C-alpha positions as CSV (number, residue, x, y, z in Angstrom):
1,Q,-72.5,-28.5,110.0
2,V,-71.3,-26.1,108.0
3,Q,-72.4,-24.1,105.1
4,L,-70.8,-22.2,102.7
5,V,-73.0,-19.9,100.5
6,E,-71.9,-18.0,97.3
7,S,-72.7,-14.7,95.8
8,G,-71.5,-12.5,92.9
9,G,-71.6,-14.7,89.6
10,G,-73.5,-13.6,86.1
11,L,-73.5,-12.8,82.7
12,V,-69.9,-10.5,82.4
13,Q,-68.9,-9.2,78.9
14,P,-65.4,-9.7,77.7
15,G,-63.1,-7.8,79.3
16,G,-65.9,-6.9,82.1
17,S,-65.5,-7.3,86.4
18,L,-66.8,-9.8,88.8
19,R,-66.8,-9.5,92.5
20,L,-67.6,-13.6,94.1
21,S,-67.8,-13.7,97.4
22,C,-68.6,-17.0,100.1
23,A,-69.6,-16.8,103.4
24,A,-69.1,-19.9,105.7
25,S,-71.6,-20.7,108.7
26,G,-72.1,-23.3,111.2
27,S,-70.7,-24.7,113.8
28,F,-66.7,-24.6,114.2
29,F,-63.9,-24.1,115.6
30,S,-61.8,-22.5,112.6
31,I,-61.6,-22.8,108.8
32,N,-58.3,-22.9,107.5
33,T,-57.9,-22.6,104.1
34,M,-60.7,-21.2,101.7
35,G,-60.5,-21.3,98.2
36,W,-61.9,-21.1,94.2
37,Y,-62.1,-23.7,92.2
38,R,-63.6,-23.7,88.8
39,Q,-65.2,-26.6,86.2
40,A,-65.7,-25.4,82.4
41,P,-68.4,-27.5,80.1
42,G,-66.5,-31.0,79.3
43,K,-63.5,-30.5,81.6
44,Q,-62.4,-31.2,84.5
45,R,-62.4,-28.8,88.3
46,E,-59.5,-27.0,88.5
47,L,-57.8,-24.6,91.6
48,V,-58.1,-21.0,90.7
49,A,-56.4,-19.7,93.7
50,A,-56.6,-20.3,97.6
51,V,-55.6,-18.3,100.4
52,T,-54.5,-19.7,103.9
53,N,-56.0,-17.9,107.7
54,G,-52.3,-16.2,107.6
55,G,-53.0,-14.7,104.0
56,S,-50.8,-16.9,101.8
57,T,-51.9,-16.9,98.7
58,N,-51.7,-19.0,95.5
59,Y,-53.3,-19.2,92.0
60,A,-53.6,-21.0,88.9
61,D,-51.1,-19.7,86.2
62,S,-54.0,-18.5,84.2
63,V,-55.4,-16.2,86.4
64,K,-52.6,-14.8,88.0
65,G,-52.1,-10.8,87.4
66,R,-55.8,-11.1,86.5
67,F,-57.5,-12.4,90.0
68,T,-57.6,-11.5,93.2
69,I,-58.5,-13.8,96.2
70,S,-58.6,-12.4,99.8
71,R,-60.7,-13.3,102.9
72,D,-62.0,-11.4,106.1
73,N,-61.7,-13.7,108.7
74,A,-63.8,-11.6,111.1
75,K,-67.2,-12.9,108.8
76,N,-65.5,-16.2,108.1
77,T,-65.9,-14.8,103.9
78,V,-63.6,-15.5,101.1
79,Y,-63.6,-13.2,97.9
80,L,-62.6,-13.1,94.3
81,Q,-61.9,-10.6,92.5
82,M,-62.2,-10.9,88.7
83,N,-60.6,-8.6,86.0
84,S,-59.9,-8.8,82.5
85,L,-62.2,-11.8,82.5
86,K,-61.6,-13.9,79.2
87,P,-64.3,-16.4,77.3
88,E,-62.3,-19.1,78.3
89,D,-63.0,-17.8,81.9
90,T,-66.4,-19.3,81.5
91,A,-67.4,-21.9,85.0
92,V,-69.2,-22.8,87.4
93,Y,-67.0,-21.5,90.7
94,Y,-67.0,-23.1,93.6
95,C,-66.2,-22.2,96.8
96,T,-64.5,-24.2,99.1
97,A,-63.0,-24.7,102.8
98,I,-61.3,-26.8,104.8
99,V,-62.6,-26.8,108.3
100,T,-62.2,-27.8,111.6
101,T,-65.2,-28.9,114.0
102,I,-65.6,-30.8,117.0
103,Q,-65.7,-33.7,114.8
104,A,-62.7,-33.6,112.4
105,I,-61.1,-31.5,109.6
106,D,-63.1,-32.0,106.6
107,H,-63.5,-29.7,103.5
108,Y,-66.4,-28.3,102.3
109,W,-67.7,-27.2,98.9
110,G,-70.5,-24.2,98.2
111,Q,-73.0,-25.4,95.6
112,G,-71.7,-23.0,92.3
113,T,-72.1,-19.9,90.9
114,Q,-71.9,-19.8,87.3
115,V,-69.7,-17.2,85.4
116,P,-70.8,-16.8,81.5
117,V,-68.1,-14.7,79.8
118,S,-69.7,-13.3,76.9
119,S,-70.5,-10.6,74.4
């Protein structure tokens, strides 16, 4: 079984910064793509950013130039550095990973961490 545990969420003022972390643990062969989704109240969950195990990244247009995704493969951890935060970034942020285990290749989700952006 694979677990993704997020940390780093919390209230932040507009224009501020926050860094989210997500560590994967459990029994698996490899972690492929890791990423972050978010879901704002009343809206659908959307992709924020993703990074492959080779380091290739992609971002939602709304966060390009403000957010940076990175990963530490040795620690099985993915990070999301969020700068110049806006009220519209308010959402629950979910970590995600595509993981290869002995049984299959599956898509795993973290429990979510709240990021309210408000003064």
